[in-house]
C-alpha positions, 0 to 999 in steps of 0.5 A, spaced: 010 465 976 006 460 981 009 454 985 006 449 980 010 452 974 016 452 978 015 445 980 014 443 973 021 447 971 024 443 976 021 436 974 024 438 967 031 440 969 031 433 973 029 429 967 034 432 963 039 431 968 037 424 969 038 423 961 045 426 961 047 421 967 044 415 963 048 417 956 054 418 960 053 411 964 052 408 957 058 411 954 062 409 960 060 402 960 061 402 952 068 404 954 069 399 959 067 393 955 072 396 949 077 396 955 076 389 957 076 386 950 082 389 949 085 386 955 082 379 953 086 380 946 092 382 950 091 376 954 090 371 949 096 374 945 101 373 951 098 366 952 100 364 945 107 367 946 108 364 952 106 357 950 110 357 943 116 361 946 120 354 948 119 352 941 121 358 937 127 359 942 130 352 942 131 349 935 133 343 939 127 343 942 123 344 936 126 338 933 125 334 939 117 336 938 117 334 930 121 327 932 116 326 937 110 326 932 113 320 929 113 316 936 115 318 943 118 312 945 124 313 941 125 319 946 129 318 953 124 319 959 126 326 960 125 328 953 118 325 953 116 329 959 118 335 956 114 333 950 108 331 954 108 338 958 109 342 952 103 338 948 099 339 955 100 347 955 098 347 948 092 344 949 091 348 956 092 354 951 087 352 946 081 350 952 083 357 955 082 361 949 075 357 948 073 359 955 075 366 955 072 367 948 066 364 950 065 368 956 067 374 953 062 373 947 068 373 942 066 367 938 073 368 933 077 367 939 073 361 941 073 358 934 081 359 934 081 355 941 078 349 938 082 350 932 088 350 936 086 343 939 084 340 933 090 341 930 094 339 935 090 332 936 090 331 929 097 331 928 101 329 934 100 322 938 102 325 945 096 330 944 091 325 942 093 321 948 092 327 952 086 328 949 083 321 950 086 321 958 084 328 961 077 331 962 076 337 958 071 343 959 064 340 956 063 345 951 070 345 949 070 338 948 064 337 944 066 343 939 073 339 938 070 332 938 065 335 933 071 337 928 075 330 930 069 326 928 068 330 922 075 328 920 076 336 918 083 337 914 088 341 918 089 347 914 090 354 915 087 355 922 086 362 922 082 362 916 078 356 917 076 357 925 076 365 925 072 366 918 075 373 919 082 373 918 084 372 910 092 372 911 096 366 910 098 363 917 100 356 917 102 353 923 
């Protein structure tokens, strides 16, 4: 065997090693992406739980939120502040869902964020006031305003905005 043949075999072995490395790296990137998506979903779930937990755990607070839908002026200043903060947190959650979904390429999460904001603004005067008074993320604001301007009915948000989940989940 001459040196040219040995060199050719060495190049072949190197090429195979490079291909194996590329396949391995591709698998690692896919696994990393799946892990990031799982973390993204978990972060969204935890944010929703944390935002709505005060309403779920405290019946008086839930009743207060419902009462405020008829008009916040009937509440004392302390209750007005609690309702305002809860409503602000709901809108921030919606914006966060939209932004994270957009950054992760998860259009379903982004649409759910828009749907959460749309529902809050269309059904609660405090949310409407906050929406009008605060400067929200540009793309998020455009998407929500598009729904508000179209006078879309408030329906099952998961079905309407995700287009994927078929169960009945009323908010």
